N, CA, C and O atoms as a GROMACS GRO file, in nm:
protein
  372
    1UNK      N    1   0.409   2.043  -2.698
    1UNK     CA    2   0.306   1.989  -2.596
    1UNK      C    3   0.380   1.851  -2.554
    1UNK      O    4   0.403   1.823  -2.436
    2UNK      N    5   0.415   1.772  -2.658
    2UNK     CA    6   0.467   1.644  -2.606
    2UNK      C    7   0.587   1.660  -2.517
    2UNK      O    8   0.631   1.562  -2.456
    3UNK      N    9   0.634   1.763  -2.510
    3UNK     CA   10   0.776   1.820  -2.420
    3UNK      C   11   0.716   1.837  -2.274
    3UNK      O   12   0.777   1.814  -2.169
    4UNK      N   13   0.592   1.879  -2.286
    4UNK     CA   14   0.536   1.940  -2.142
    4UNK      C   15   0.486   1.825  -2.058
    4UNK      O   16   0.489   1.816  -1.936
    5UNK      N   17   0.431   1.718  -2.165
    5UNK     CA   18   0.364   1.610  -2.105
    5UNK      C   19   0.477   1.519  -2.066
    5UNK      O   20   0.462   1.471  -1.953
    6UNK      N   21   0.580   1.486  -2.127
    6UNK     CA   22   0.699   1.422  -2.091
    6UNK      C   23   0.758   1.470  -1.972
    6UNK      O   24   0.782   1.387  -1.884
    7UNK      N   25   0.790   1.617  -1.949
    7UNK     CA   26   0.831   1.633  -1.832
    7UNK      C   27   0.739   1.617  -1.722
    7UNK      O   28   0.792   1.586  -1.615
    8UNK      N   29   0.605   1.632  -1.722
    8UNK     CA   30   0.499   1.602  -1.628
    8UNK      C   31   0.516   1.504  -1.589
    8UNK      O   32   0.533   1.493  -1.467
    9UNK      N   33   0.521   1.371  -1.688
    9UNK     CA   34   0.531   1.246  -1.662
    9UNK      C   35   0.661   1.194  -1.570
    9UNK      O   36   0.665   1.107  -1.483
   10UNK      N   37   0.771   1.285  -1.627
   10UNK     CA   38   0.896   1.217  -1.528
   10UNK      C   39   0.910   1.274  -1.418
   10UNK      O   40   0.982   1.221  -1.334
   11UNK      N   41   0.842   1.396  -1.389
   11UNK     CA   42   0.839   1.453  -1.235
   11UNK      C   43   0.752   1.385  -1.155
   11UNK      O   44   0.765   1.383  -1.033
   12UNK      N   45   0.662   1.326  -1.214
   12UNK     CA   46   0.527   1.246  -1.142
   12UNK      C   47   0.600   1.120  -1.074
   12UNK      O   48   0.595   1.089  -0.955
   13UNK      N   49   0.670   1.053  -1.179
   13UNK     CA   50   0.735   0.960  -1.190
   13UNK      C   51   0.841   0.939  -1.070
   13UNK      O   52   0.842   0.843  -0.992
   14UNK      N   53   0.927   1.046  -1.071
   14UNK     CA   54   1.018   1.082  -0.997
   14UNK      C   55   0.977   1.094  -0.853
   14UNK      O   56   1.038   1.041  -0.760
   15UNK      N   57   0.850   1.179  -0.837
   15UNK     CA   58   0.836   1.181  -0.701
   15UNK      C   59   0.757   1.042  -0.631
   15UNK      O   60   0.749   1.014  -0.511
   16UNK      N   61   0.718   0.990  -0.712
   16UNK     CA   62   0.643   0.849  -0.683
   16UNK      C   63   0.777   0.726  -0.648
   16UNK      O   64   0.759   0.634  -0.567
   17UNK      N   65   0.880   0.742  -0.708
   17UNK     CA   66   1.013   0.665  -0.663
   17UNK      C   67   1.059   0.744  -0.570
   17UNK      O   68   1.127   0.672  -0.496
   18UNK      N   69   1.061   0.839  -0.535
   18UNK     CA   70   1.129   0.897  -0.411
   18UNK      C   71   1.028   0.876  -0.268
   18UNK      O   72   1.079   0.884  -0.156
   19UNK      N   73   0.906   0.854  -0.283
   19UNK     CA   74   0.819   0.828  -0.195
   19UNK      C   75   0.799   0.689  -0.165
   19UNK      O   76   0.800   0.646  -0.049
   20UNK      N   77   0.781   0.616  -0.268
   20UNK     CA   78   0.830   0.440  -0.223
   20UNK      C   79   0.946   0.416  -0.176
   20UNK      O   80   0.961   0.344  -0.077
   21UNK      N   81   1.048   0.475  -0.242
   21UNK     CA   82   1.199   0.432  -0.156
   21UNK      C   83   1.178   0.480  -0.003
   21UNK      O   84   1.198   0.400   0.090
   22UNK      N   85   1.131   0.633   0.024
   22UNK     CA   86   1.136   0.664   0.165
   22UNK      C   87   1.026   0.565   0.256
   22UNK      O   88   1.048   0.556   0.377
   23UNK      N   89   0.913   0.493   0.200
   23UNK     CA   90   0.822   0.419   0.260
   23UNK      C   91   0.901   0.300   0.285
   23UNK      O   92   0.906   0.268   0.404
   24UNK      N   93   0.972   0.218   0.192
   24UNK     CA   94   1.042   0.109   0.214
   24UNK      C   95   1.166   0.134   0.311
   24UNK      O   96   1.202   0.042   0.384
   25UNK      N   97   1.230   0.254   0.312
   25UNK     CA   98   1.321   0.271   0.422
   25UNK      C   99   1.296   0.318   0.555
   25UNK      O  100   1.377   0.305   0.646
   26UNK      N  101   1.195   0.368   0.566
   26UNK     CA  102   1.159   0.424   0.668
   26UNK      C  103   1.033   0.357   0.763
   26UNK      O  104   1.032   0.312   0.878
   27UNK      N  105   0.924   0.372   0.656
   27UNK     CA  106   0.786   0.323   0.694
   27UNK      C  107   0.800   0.158   0.748
   27UNK      O  108   0.789   0.123   0.866
   28UNK      N  109   0.823   0.075   0.643
   28UNK     CA  110   0.822  -0.052   0.658
   28UNK      C  111   0.893  -0.109   0.760
   28UNK      O  112   0.845  -0.202   0.825
   29UNK      N  113   1.030  -0.052   0.786
   29UNK     CA  114   1.109  -0.091   0.909
   29UNK      C  115   1.035  -0.068   1.058
   29UNK      O  116   1.053  -0.139   1.157
   30UNK      N  117   0.951   0.042   1.049
   30UNK     CA  118   0.895   0.073   1.183
   30UNK      C  119   0.739  -0.015   1.183
   30UNK      O  120   0.680  -0.057   1.282
   31UNK      N  121   0.708  -0.023   1.078
   31UNK     CA  122   0.558  -0.106   1.074
   31UNK      C  123   0.611  -0.255   1.152
   31UNK      O  124   0.534  -0.324   1.218
   32UNK      N  125   0.712  -0.279   1.138
   32UNK     CA  126   0.745  -0.426   1.207
   32UNK      C  127   0.748  -0.408   1.346
   32UNK      O  128   0.729  -0.508   1.416
   33UNK      N  129   0.776  -0.262   1.417
   33UNK     CA  130   0.757  -0.284   1.549
   33UNK      C  131   0.622  -0.228   1.613
   33UNK      O  132   0.615  -0.170   1.722
   34UNK      N  133   0.521  -0.255   1.530
   34UNK     CA  134   0.394  -0.241   1.590
   34UNK      C  135   0.339  -0.347   1.642
   34UNK      O  136   0.327  -0.452   1.579
   35UNK      N  137   0.297  -0.329   1.775
   35UNK     CA  138   0.217  -0.438   1.836
   35UNK      C  139   0.132  -0.516   1.739
   35UNK      O  140   0.093  -0.461   1.637
   36UNK      N  141   0.103  -0.634   1.764
   36UNK     CA  142   0.011  -0.746   1.672
   36UNK      C  143  -0.090  -0.674   1.703
   36UNK      O  144  -0.129  -0.608   1.607
   37UNK      N  145  -0.157  -0.658   1.811
   37UNK     CA  146  -0.314  -0.628   1.808
   37UNK      C  147  -0.336  -0.476   1.741
   37UNK      O  148  -0.453  -0.438   1.731
   38UNK      N  149  -0.237  -0.394   1.698
   38UNK     CA  150  -0.255  -0.277   1.648
   38UNK      C  151  -0.236  -0.269   1.507
   38UNK      O  152  -0.261  -0.170   1.437
   39UNK      N  153  -0.179  -0.404   1.460
   39UNK     CA  154  -0.094  -0.371   1.331
   39UNK      C  155  -0.234  -0.372   1.190
   39UNK      O  156  -0.208  -0.326   1.079
   40UNK      N  157  -0.330  -0.412   1.214
   40UNK     CA  158  -0.420  -0.428   1.115
   40UNK      C  159  -0.487  -0.238   1.106
   40UNK      O  160  -0.497  -0.179   0.998
   41UNK      N  161  -0.515  -0.185   1.213
   41UNK     CA  162  -0.547  -0.076   1.250
   41UNK      C  163  -0.432   0.008   1.153
   41UNK      O  164  -0.462   0.053   1.043
   42UNK      N  165  -0.312   0.020   1.207
   42UNK     CA  166  -0.194   0.085   1.153
   42UNK      C  167  -0.173   0.073   1.029
   42UNK      O  168  -0.139   0.172   0.964
   43UNK      N  169  -0.187  -0.043   0.973
   43UNK     CA  170  -0.202  -0.059   0.830
   43UNK      C  171  -0.255  -0.007   0.728
   43UNK      O  172  -0.202   0.037   0.626
   44UNK      N  173  -0.417  -0.014   0.775
   44UNK     CA  174  -0.494   0.097   0.713
   44UNK      C  175  -0.475   0.224   0.703
   44UNK      O  176  -0.494   0.288   0.600
   45UNK      N  177  -0.420   0.287   0.846
   45UNK     CA  178  -0.405   0.412   0.840
   45UNK      C  179  -0.294   0.488   0.756
   45UNK      O  180  -0.298   0.602   0.710
   46UNK      N  181  -0.181   0.378   0.750
   46UNK     CA  182  -0.056   0.365   0.658
   46UNK      C  183  -0.121   0.391   0.537
   46UNK      O  184  -0.122   0.504   0.487
   47UNK      N  185  -0.185   0.275   0.479
   47UNK     CA  186  -0.244   0.285   0.346
   47UNK      C  187  -0.299   0.408   0.290
   47UNK      O  188  -0.264   0.459   0.183
   48UNK      N  189  -0.402   0.458   0.382
   48UNK     CA  190  -0.473   0.572   0.350
   48UNK      C  191  -0.368   0.689   0.317
   48UNK      O  192  -0.351   0.739   0.206
   49UNK      N  193  -0.306   0.720   0.425
   49UNK     CA  194  -0.201   0.842   0.425
   49UNK      C  195  -0.142   0.813   0.294
   49UNK      O  196  -0.173   0.875   0.192
   50UNK      N  197  -0.050   0.712   0.297
   50UNK     CA  198  -0.006   0.698   0.146
   50UNK      C  199  -0.075   0.721   0.061
   50UNK      O  200  -0.024   0.808  -0.009
   51UNK      N  201  -0.179   0.686   0.021
   51UNK     CA  202  -0.256   0.708  -0.114
   51UNK      C  203  -0.306   0.853  -0.103
   51UNK      O  204  -0.326   0.905  -0.213
   52UNK      N  205  -0.334   0.940   0.018
   52UNK     CA  206  -0.334   1.074  -0.001
   52UNK      C  207  -0.228   1.164  -0.067
   52UNK      O  208  -0.244   1.264  -0.136
   53UNK      N  209  -0.102   1.093  -0.024
   53UNK     CA  210   0.050   1.143  -0.090
   53UNK      C  211   0.071   1.128  -0.233
   53UNK      O  212   0.121   1.204  -0.317
   54UNK      N  213   0.018   1.006  -0.241
   54UNK     CA  214   0.068   0.954  -0.380
   54UNK      C  215  -0.086   0.978  -0.493
   54UNK      O  216  -0.085   0.918  -0.601
   55UNK      N  217  -0.164   1.033  -0.471
   55UNK     CA  218  -0.292   1.049  -0.521
   55UNK      C  219  -0.276   1.144  -0.664
   55UNK      O  220  -0.327   1.116  -0.772
   56UNK      N  221  -0.198   1.255  -0.634
   56UNK     CA  222  -0.187   1.347  -0.751
   56UNK      C  223  -0.062   1.289  -0.843
   56UNK      O  224  -0.079   1.278  -0.964
   57UNK      N  225   0.059   1.251  -0.784
   57UNK     CA  226   0.123   1.202  -0.894
   57UNK      C  227   0.113   1.069  -0.941
   57UNK      O  228   0.186   1.027  -1.031
   58UNK      N  229   0.021   0.996  -0.880
   58UNK     CA  230  -0.036   0.885  -0.976
   58UNK      C  231  -0.164   0.946  -1.082
   58UNK      O  232  -0.192   0.887  -1.186
   59UNK      N  233  -0.209   1.028  -1.052
   59UNK     CA  234  -0.330   1.083  -1.141
   59UNK      C  235  -0.236   1.152  -1.254
   59UNK      O  236  -0.288   1.143  -1.365
   60UNK      N  237  -0.127   1.209  -1.251
   60UNK     CA  238  -0.059   1.276  -1.353
   60UNK      C  239   0.012   1.185  -1.422
   60UNK      O  240   0.014   1.203  -1.544
   61UNK      N  241   0.091   1.061  -1.364
   61UNK     CA  242   0.145   0.994  -1.432
   61UNK      C  243   0.044   0.900  -1.521
   61UNK      O  244   0.084   0.862  -1.630
   62UNK      N  245  -0.068   0.867  -1.483
   62UNK     CA  246  -0.180   0.803  -1.551
   62UNK      C  247  -0.223   0.880  -1.665
   62UNK      O  248  -0.220   0.830  -1.777
   63UNK      N  249  -0.264   0.994  -1.645
   63UNK     CA  250  -0.309   1.106  -1.748
   63UNK      C  251  -0.203   1.108  -1.854
   63UNK      O  252  -0.232   1.088  -1.972
   64UNK      N  253  -0.071   1.133  -1.814
   64UNK     CA  254   0.032   1.167  -1.937
   64UNK      C  255   0.054   1.053  -2.002
   64UNK      O  256   0.066   1.053  -2.125
   65UNK      N  257   0.063   0.929  -1.922
   65UNK     CA  258   0.078   0.792  -2.024
   65UNK      C  259  -0.023   0.766  -2.128
   65UNK      O  260   0.000   0.748  -2.248
   66UNK      N  261  -0.152   0.765  -2.062
   66UNK     CA  262  -0.298   0.772  -2.175
   66UNK      C  263  -0.262   0.880  -2.278
   66UNK      O  264  -0.271   0.853  -2.398
   67UNK      N  265  -0.226   0.987  -2.240
   67UNK     CA  266  -0.214   1.110  -2.380
   67UNK      C  267  -0.093   1.026  -2.451
   67UNK      O  268  -0.142   0.975  -2.552
   68UNK      N  269   0.017   0.999  -2.441
   68UNK     CA  270   0.108   0.939  -2.520
   68UNK      C  271   0.088   0.809  -2.572
   68UNK      O  272   0.157   0.771  -2.667
   69UNK      N  273  -0.004   0.731  -2.520
   69UNK     CA  274  -0.057   0.619  -2.577
   69UNK      C  275  -0.199   0.651  -2.660
   69UNK      O  276  -0.235   0.572  -2.748
   70UNK      N  277  -0.251   0.731  -2.640
   70UNK     CA  278  -0.325   0.809  -2.762
   70UNK      C  279  -0.279   0.846  -2.859
   70UNK      O  280  -0.320   0.801  -2.966
   71UNK      N  281  -0.173   0.943  -2.852
   71UNK     CA  282  -0.102   1.033  -2.941
   71UNK      C  283   0.018   0.954  -3.025
   71UNK      O  284   0.079   0.999  -3.122
   72UNK      N  285   0.032   0.853  -2.975
   72UNK     CA  286   0.126   0.726  -3.049
   72UNK      C  287   0.299   0.788  -3.061
   72UNK      O  288   0.394   0.724  -3.106
   73UNK      N  289   0.301   0.909  -3.012
   73UNK     CA  290   0.459   0.950  -3.002
   73UNK      C  291   0.508   1.027  -2.904
   73UNK      O  292   0.446   1.114  -2.842
   74UNK      N  293   0.631   0.992  -2.888
   74UNK     CA  294   0.692   1.055  -2.763
   74UNK      C  295   0.825   1.161  -2.834
   74UNK      O  296   0.936   1.114  -2.857
   75UNK      N  297   0.801   1.256  -2.851
   75UNK     CA  298   0.899   1.338  -2.908
   75UNK      C  299   0.942   1.313  -3.071
   75UNK      O  300   1.046   1.363  -3.112
   76UNK      N  301   0.875   1.252  -3.139
   76UNK     CA  302   0.876   1.203  -3.301
   76UNK      C  303   0.972   1.078  -3.284
   76UNK      O  304   1.070   1.048  -3.352
   77UNK      N  305   0.916   1.017  -3.178
   77UNK     CA  306   0.976   0.841  -3.155
   77UNK      C  307   0.823   0.764  -3.197
   77UNK      O  308   0.726   0.775  -3.122
   78UNK      N  309   0.817   0.695  -3.310
   78UNK     CA  310   0.700   0.630  -3.309
   78UNK      C  311   0.678   0.533  -3.230
   78UNK      O  312   0.779   0.466  -3.208
   79UNK      N  313   0.562   0.492  -3.165
   79UNK     CA  314   0.533   0.383  -3.042
   79UNK      C  315   0.414   0.265  -3.102
   79UNK      O  316   0.319   0.215  -3.042
   80UNK      N  317   0.454   0.248  -3.223
   80UNK     CA  318   0.374   0.112  -3.264
   80UNK      C  319   0.455  -0.002  -3.268
   80UNK      O  320   0.578   0.002  -3.267
   81UNK      N  321   0.379  -0.116  -3.274
   81UNK     CA  322   0.444  -0.237  -3.269
   81UNK      C  323   0.523  -0.262  -3.400
   81UNK      O  324   0.628  -0.327  -3.391
   82UNK      N  325   0.482  -0.215  -3.522
   82UNK     CA  326   0.548  -0.239  -3.638
   82UNK      C  327   0.702  -0.180  -3.662
   82UNK      O  328   0.788  -0.236  -3.730
   83UNK      N  329   0.714  -0.055  -3.590
   83UNK     CA  330   0.810  -0.005  -3.569
   83UNK      C  331   0.909  -0.052  -3.487
   83UNK      O  332   1.028  -0.031  -3.508
   84UNK      N  333   0.864  -0.114  -3.396
   84UNK     CA  334   0.914  -0.212  -3.285
   84UNK      C  335   0.996  -0.322  -3.346
   84UNK      O  336   1.110  -0.359  -3.318
   85UNK      N  337   0.897  -0.372  -3.451
   85UNK     CA  338   0.946  -0.522  -3.486
   85UNK      C  339   1.048  -0.493  -3.583
   85UNK      O  340   1.144  -0.569  -3.600
   86UNK      N  341   1.022  -0.337  -3.676
   86UNK     CA  342   1.134  -0.342  -3.793
   86UNK      C  343   1.274  -0.325  -3.693
   86UNK      O  344   1.375  -0.393  -3.707
   87UNK      N  345   1.257  -0.220  -3.591
   87UNK     CA  346   1.408  -0.202  -3.545
   87UNK      C  347   1.486  -0.357  -3.463
   87UNK      O  348   1.608  -0.377  -3.464
   88UNK      N  349   1.401  -0.435  -3.408
   88UNK     CA  350   1.434  -0.580  -3.367
   88UNK      C  351   1.509  -0.636  -3.460
   88UNK      O  352   1.622  -0.676  -3.433
   89UNK      N  353   1.441  -0.647  -3.617
   89UNK     CA  354   1.496  -0.736  -3.747
   89UNK      C  355   1.628  -0.649  -3.768
   89UNK      O  356   1.730  -0.707  -3.804
   90UNK      N  357   1.627  -0.530  -3.750
   90UNK     CA  358   1.770  -0.467  -3.795
   90UNK      C  359   1.875  -0.514  -3.690
   90UNK      O  360   1.995  -0.513  -3.719
   91UNK      N  361   1.830  -0.555  -3.569
   91UNK     CA  362   1.950  -0.607  -3.467
   91UNK      C  363   1.972  -0.742  -3.475
   91UNK      O  364   2.066  -0.794  -3.416
   92UNK      N  365   1.881  -0.815  -3.555
   92UNK     CA  366   1.947  -0.941  -3.564
   92UNK      C  367   2.009  -0.962  -3.657
   92UNK      O  368   1.984  -0.908  -3.765
   93UNK      N  369   2.112  -1.049  -3.639
   93UNK     CA  370   2.222  -1.078  -3.750
   93UNK      C  371   2.158  -1.146  -3.870
   93UNK      O  372   2.227  -1.176  -3.968
   0.00000   0.00000   0.00000
């Protein structure tokens, strides 16, 4: 089950990363060309449509992250602070 959740989280994160890059490279430069009197309207529509595209990947990413937080393990790797501290202690000279 953990493997499926991890893959779903990875795919959702990859989709969101791709959309964010696309928006930053394509949309933001185009928004700079919008006349000032239409800037607010354009920004509101842009945010609404972007939210529609990202709603599902954001939900999947959120649910899968919560799943890992509740279950405390990713593929048998403990996710507790004590394990982190002991690992850091081992790295210190």
